[in-house]
C-alpha positions, -999 to +999 in steps of 0.1 A: +126+102+548+111+124+521+131+155+512+110+184+501+118+208+472+119+237+497+146+219+517+166+212+486+163+248+475+173+260+510+205+239+510+212+250+474+210+286+485+233+279+515+259+261+495+256+269+458+257+232+450+235+216+423+199+205+431+206+168+427+237+170+448+217+188+475+189+163+474+213+134+477+232+151+505+200+158+525+188+122+519+221+108+531+220+132+561+185+123+571+174+159+566+201+173+589+214+205+571+247+207+589+255+171+581+244+177+545+268+206+542+296+184+555+287+157+529+288+183+501+322+195+514+335+160+515+323+155+480+343+185+470+374+172+488+371+140+469+368+158+436+397+180+444+419+151+454+410+131+422+419+161+401+451+171+420+473+162+390+453+182+365+468+214+351+450+247+356+459+266+325+427+287+323+412+312+347+408+349+355+430+377+368+415+404+391+430+435+406+421+461+432+436+495+440+426+516+470+409+550+467+442+568+473+460+548+446+487+540+471+482+502+474+471+475+450+466+438+449+464+413+420+452+377+421+448+349+396+422+322+402+428+293+378+408+263+365+411+236+338+389+249+310+380+282+294+343+273+297+346+275+335+368+306+334+342+325+314+315+316+338+301+346+358+300+327+390+337+319+387+346+355+381+324+366+411+342+340+432+376+354+423+365+389+432+350+377+465+384+362+474+402+394+464+378+415+485+386+393+515+423+396+509+420+434+506+398+438+536+420+417+559+454+430+545+466+395+534+501+393+522+503+358+508+482+331+493+485+311+525+471+340+545+442+343+520+434+306+523+431+308+561+406+337+560+370+330+569+349+330+537+317+329+557+307+317+592+310+280+580+342+277+560+375+294+553+387+303+518+407+271+513+376+250+521+354+272+499+378+265+470+374+228+477+336+232+477+337+251+444+359+223+430+332+198+440+304+219+425+321+228+392+339+195+388+373+211+379+404+217+398+405+253+411+433+271+428+446+305+438+477+305+416+493+340+421+488+369+445+509+401+448+506+433+467+523+466+457+526+499+476+538+532+464+531+569+460+509+560+430+498+525+422+478+517+391+462+484+379+452+472+345+433+441+332+436+431+296+402+427+278+402+389+279+407+389+317+437+365+315+464+392+319+467+418+346+494+443+357+501+464+387+526+493+385+539+513+414+555+548+408+573+574+428+580+611+426+545+620+413+508+618+421+475+630+407+454+623+376+481+628+350+504+604+368+476+578+372+470+581+334+508+576+328+506+546+351+479+531+330+501+536+299+530+519+317+507+490+328+497+484+292+534+486+282+542+459+307+513+438+295+525+441+259+563+440+262+567+417+293+599+433+307+620+412+331+627+440+355+623+477+361+660+484+352+692+466+348+699+465+385+668+444+389+678+417+365+687+384+382+724+376+382+718+342+367+701+359+337+730+383+333+755+355+334+735+335+308+732+365+284+770+371+286+777+334+278+752+334+249+768+366+236+803+351+237+792+320+219+775+339+192+806+361+187+828+330+187+805+313+161+809+344+140+847+340+141+855+370+164+888+369+182+888+355+217+902+388+232+871+406+218+845+382+231+839+399+265+835+433+250+811+420+223+791+401+249+788+432+271+775+451+241+749+424+235+740+425+272+733+463+270+710+456+241+692+430+262+688+456+289+673+480+264+648+455+251+639+438+283+640+463+312+610+486+315+626+520+319+650+513+290+623+500+266+610+521+237+577+535+248+551+518+226+528+548+224+556+572+213+586+554+198+607+585+199+611+581+236+621+555+261+598+547+290+621+567+313+620+597+290+582+595+288+578+595+326+602+624+330+581+644+305+550+638+327+567+648+360+604+655+366+619+625+384+588+603+380+598+567+378+587+531+384+594+514+417+581+480+409+555+461+388+538+428+388+525+411+356+502+380+360+493+360+329+473+328+325+482+302+299 
């Protein structure tokens, strides 16, 4: 049967698929729109499966913080090439997914994937559809939620790096501005934890062993190795834990000292840094 341009355009508006793909699907479905949608979805599934082993090293990071600045979410949607990542439609898709996650209070990627994207498909199926449409592997790679007295989000200008910071013992405009400074600090300095208590035990053990080996290679006595390694560990904490780091916007202060100058007792509860590539 002959498929009209109006029918092709209607299916294109419904699915976002390309014109030729829509025409082929409608022809194969004998003009049945529901069957045509299924055909397009199956095409997406085939494309997704065929690209399953591809790496998604490009993409976009998006964040959202509620009006009270007490809860924030951060999500990365990844793809294979920067060409796709820079596409407006791809960015809009990432924000649509984040909107759904925020609206429905999702806590995990699995929960996001199960949400209804529209009346026809859930998020997981929509990702498959987009894979078929774009021709690249697409996946929701990371998703985090933070809650606190004050939560602030930050996206670096290239859209490939985002940060959420949760603070306590302070609220208001000045604290939000301080949170933005901290988020930029996290983006630039990539700390491993808020403070030394948050550093994984395996990392501590590794740093102590490295410190001992370095001291041993320098010819230090065996009885001094533990003390020297502890000193090196303290230096690691200073360089790699957020509150102990030198504040990049005022190198005369640590981050902890900077926060205390904004509001007595103001500190960081947690942070999430999501980077692509």
